[in-house]
C-alpha positions in Angstrom: -13.3 7.0 22.2 -13.7 3.7 20.6 -17.1 2.1 20.8 -18.0 -0.8 23.0 -17.3 -3.0 20.2 -14.9 -2.6 17.3 -16.7 -1.8 13.7 -16.3 -4.6 11.2 -13.9 -2.9 8.8 -11.5 0.2 9.2 -10.2 2.5 6.8 -6.9 4.3 6.5 -6.4 7.1 4.6 -2.8 8.6 4.7 -2.3 12.2 2.9 0.1 14.6 2.4 -0.9 18.0 0.8 -4.1 16.6 -0.7 -6.4 19.3 -1.3 -6.4 18.2 -5.1 -8.8 14.9 -4.9 -8.9 14.7 -1.0 -13.2 15.5 -1.5 -13.5 13.1 -4.1 -11.5 10.4 -2.2 -14.0 11.2 1.1 -17.2 11.3 -0.3 -16.4 7.9 -2.5 -15.8 6.7 1.3 -18.6 8.3 2.8 -21.0 6.8 0.1 -20.2 2.8 0.9 -23.6 1.0 0.9 -21.3 -1.0 3.7 -21.4 1.3 6.5 -20.3 -0.3 9.7 -16.3 1.5 9.5 -14.1 3.8 10.9 -12.3 6.0 8.6 -8.8 6.9 10.1 -7.0 10.1 8.5 -3.6 10.5 9.1 -2.0 13.9 7.8 1.7 14.0 7.5 2.1 17.9 8.4 -0.1 19.1 5.4 0.3 23.1 4.4 -2.7 23.2 2.3 -6.9 23.0 2.7 -6.1 18.9 4.0 -7.1 19.7 7.4 -10.1 21.9 6.4 -11.2 19.2 4.3 -11.5 16.5 6.6 -12.6 18.4 9.5 -15.6 19.7 8.0 -16.6 15.9 7.0 -15.8 14.9 10.8 -17.7 17.6 12.3 -20.9 15.7 10.5 -19.8 12.2 10.9 -18.6 10.4 14.3 -16.8 7.6 12.0 -14.4 10.0 11.0 -11.0 10.5 12.9 -8.6 12.9 11.9 -4.6 13.0 13.2 -2.1 15.4 12.3 1.7 14.4 12.4 3.6 17.4 13.7 6.0 16.9 10.7 6.4 14.9 7.1 7.1 11.5 8.7 7.1 10.0 4.8 4.6 8.2 3.2 5.7 4.6 4.8 4.9 5.9 8.3 1.8 7.6 8.0 0.4 4.3 6.2 1.5 2.3 8.7 0.2 4.9 11.3 -3.4 4.7 10.4 -3.4 0.8 11.1 -1.8 1.5 14.4 -4.5 4.1 15.3 -7.4 2.2 14.3 -9.7 -0.3 16.2 -8.8 -3.9 16.2 -11.4 -4.5 13.5 -11.9 -7.9 11.1 -10.8 -6.5 8.2 -8.5 -3.2 6.8 -8.2 -1.5 4.1 -6.5 1.6 2.5 -7.2 4.2 0.4 -5.1 6.8 -1.4 -6.4 10.9 -1.1 -6.6 10.6 -4.7 -8.4 7.5 -6.0 -11.9 6.4 -5.9 -14.1 3.9 -4.4 -17.4 3.1 -6.1 -20.2 2.7 -3.7 -20.5 -0.9 -3.5 -16.6 -1.9 -2.9 -16.7 -2.1 0.4 -20.0 -4.5 0.6 -19.0 -7.0 -2.0 -14.9 -6.9 -0.9 -16.5 -7.9 2.7 -19.1 -10.5 1.3 -16.5 -12.0 -0.5 -14.1 -12.7 2.5 -17.1 -13.4 5.1 -17.9 -16.2 2.4 -14.4 -17.8 2.2 -12.6 -17.8 5.8 -9.4 -19.1 3.7 -9.2 -15.7 2.1 -6.9 -12.8 3.5 -7.7 -10.3 0.5 -10.3 -9.0 -1.5 -10.6 -6.8 -4.4 -12.4 -5.7 -7.4 -11.7 -4.9 -11.1 -9.9 -1.6 -11.4 -10.1 1.2 -14.0 -7.9 4.1 -14.5 -9.4 7.6 -14.0 -7.7 10.7 -15.6 -7.6 13.8 -13.2 -11.1 14.7 -14.1 -12.2 11.0 -13.1 -13.3 10.0 -16.5 -12.7 5.9 -17.0 -10.0 4.8 -19.2 -8.5 1.7 -19.2 -9.9 -1.3 -17.2 -6.7 -3.4 -15.5 -6.1 -7.4 -16.6 -7.4 -9.7 -13.9 -5.1 -11.6 -11.5 -6.4 -15.1 -11.2 -3.1 -16.2 -10.1 -3.5 -14.7 -7.4 -6.8 -17.0 -6.5 -4.6 -19.7 -6.8 -4.4 -22.4 -4.1 -0.9 -22.7 -4.4 1.2 -20.0 -2.3 4.2 -20.4 -4.5 2.0 -19.5 -7.4 0.5 -16.1 -5.8 4.1 -15.6 -4.3 5.2 -15.6 -8.4 2.5 -13.4 -9.7 2.8 -10.9 -6.7 6.4 -10.5 -7.1 6.6 -10.5 -11.1 3.7 -7.6 -11.5 4.6 -5.2 -13.8 1.6 -2.9 -13.8 0.0 -0.7 -11.1 -0.2 -2.2 -7.1 -3.7 -2.1 -7.1 -4.5 -5.2 -5.3 -2.6 -3.2 -2.0 -5.6 -1.1 -2.0 -7.7 -4.3 -1.7 -10.0 -5.1 1.7 -7.4 -7.0 3.8 -7.9 -9.6 7.0 -6.6 -7.8 10.0 -5.5 -11.3 11.4 -3.3 -12.1 7.9 -2.1 -7.9 7.9 -0.8 -8.0 11.2 1.6 -11.0 10.4 2.9 -8.9 7.5 5.6 -6.2 8.1 3.7 -3.7 6.4 4.7 -0.7 4.4 8.5 -0.9 4.9 10.6 2.1 4.3 12.2 1.7 1.1 10.9 2.0 -2.5 8.5 -0.7 -3.8 7.8 -2.1 -0.1 4.1 -2.3 -1.0 4.8 -4.7 -3.4 6.3 -7.0 -0.7 3.5 -6.3 1.1 1.3 -7.9 -1.0 3.6 -10.7 -1.3 3.5 -11.4 1.9 -0.3 -11.4 2.2 -0.3 -14.1 -0.6 1.8 -16.2 1.2 -1.1 -16.6 3.7 -3.6 -17.3 2.0 -5.7 -17.0 -1.8 -6.9 -13.2 -2.5 -10.5 -13.0 -4.3 -10.8 -10.7 -7.3 -14.5 -9.8 -7.4 -15.4 -9.4 -11.3 -16.8 -5.9 -10.7 -15.3 -2.5 -11.4 -15.6 -0.7 -8.3 -12.5 0.9 -7.7 -10.8 3.7 -9.6 -7.2 4.4 -9.7 -6.5 7.9 -10.9 -3.5 8.9 -12.9 -1.7 12.3 -12.6 1.0 14.1 -12.9 1.4 14.5 -9.0 0.5 11.0 -8.2 2.4 9.0 -5.6 4.7 7.0 -8.1 6.1 9.9 -9.3 7.0 11.6 -5.9 10.8 11.9 -5.2 11.9 10.5 -9.0 14.6 12.4 -10.2 15.0 14.1 -6.9 18.9 13.0 -6.5 20.6 10.2 -4.7 17.8 10.3 -2.1 14.8 11.7 -3.8 12.4 8.8 -3.5 13.8 7.2 -0.8 12.8 10.3 1.4 9.3 10.3 0.2 9.3 6.9 1.2 10.2 7.8 4.6 12.2 10.7 6.0 14.4 8.9 8.0 16.4 7.9 5.2 17.5 11.3 4.4 21.0 10.4 5.7 21.0 6.7 5.5 22.3 4.1 2.7 19.1 2.8 1.8 19.2 -0.2 -1.0 15.8 -0.3 -1.4 16.1 -3.3 -4.4 17.7 -5.3 -2.0 15.7 -5.2 0.8 12.9 -6.3 -1.4 15.0 -9.4 -2.0 15.8 -10.1 1.0 12.3 -9.8 2.2 11.0 -12.0 -0.6 13.3 -14.7 0.5 12.9 -14.6 4.0 8.9 -14.6 3.7 9.7 -17.9 1.5 11.6 -19.3 3.9 9.2 -18.5 7.2 6.1 -19.3 4.9 3.9 -21.9 7.0 4.0 -24.6 4.5 5.6 -28.2 3.6 9.5 -28.4 2.5 8.7 -28.3 -1.4 6.2 -25.4 -1.5 8.9 -23.4 0.7 11.4 -24.5 -2.1 9.3 -23.2 -5.1 8.6 -19.9 -3.2 13.0 -19.7 -3.1 12.9 -20.7 -6.7 10.5 -18.1 -7.8 13.1 -15.6 -6.1 15.9 -16.9 -8.3 13.9 -16.3 -11.3 12.7 -13.0 -10.0 16.7 -12.3 -9.6 17.6 -13.4 -13.1 15.1 -12.9 -15.3 15.3 -8.9 -15.4 16.3 -8.1 -11.5 19.6 -8.6 -11.4 20.7 -5.3 -13.2 18.7 -3.3 -11.0 20.2 -4.8 -7.8 23.7 -3.6 -9.6 22.8 -0.1 -9.7 21.4 -0.5 -6.3 25.0 -1.1 -5.0 25.9 2.2 -7.5 23.8 4.3 -5.9 24.7 3.3 -2.4 28.5 3.7 -3.0 27.7 7.0 -4.0 25.3 7.6 -0.8 28.2 6.3 1.3 30.2 8.9 -0.7 28.0 11.6 0.1 27.7 10.6 3.8 31.7 10.2 4.4 32.3 13.7 2.9 29.8 15.5 5.8 27.1 16.6 3.6 23.6 16.4 4.5 20.5 16.2 2.2 17.5 17.9 3.5 14.2 16.2 2.9 12.5 16.7 0.0 8.9 15.2 0.1 
């Protein structure tokens, strides 16, 4: 049962076999100084102690809801399912099972959004953590995401070369609902951030309050080197027998988002030109490789071979 009025913040935690770092992530959420939130944990049919770890905390904290899928849907559907199962809150945030929120993360991000109704996403300075949660590099600031110009923000979002940590910022729910969410293709989290950036400025709080954990089992490494469908299946198990074209899908969504931008013609043209720059600066080769991969996938499918999900 939902409370009579929605909480201000909904938190989504998608997980699959996350017992290695899950307790740390859960504790970092539950120890936040801002406590008007619900936590939806969506379990992608884990086979380890994930359910036990979540349910032990849920028994003592009614803000936690645990949902288990009967089979592994892949990462993108699992991320999106946490949003679909959440309350109609004003703000939304995802946390990965291996990352860590410092105690004031929710508080400062929500305060920033409350103070600036035009802003659509708030995040903080981010530090890398090793497997033992020892702090390492503090990632460079992203001031372009705070720019009043949509094309400037969009250019930064599509051309980022480092970890896409703003996707774990606190988002204004009304803006998030206007995106395509997490698509079933590699790199769709970057499309999501780009779509958010077109809707309004971000706010980067100048305080290190988010820890991005780096380890050998991290999601960005899942499926890599596992054949033609490896990473595509990790994103969505329904990709097992499809021609996926992930880079072309990103390209298409970038164009679509630029054209649909609710702004004047000049700003739309600037965004389309930024996509052209994204294409010709460094991505035309990867789009070509995408076509080669698609041809190989088509050949496998025409021969009637099936690719079992491996996630």
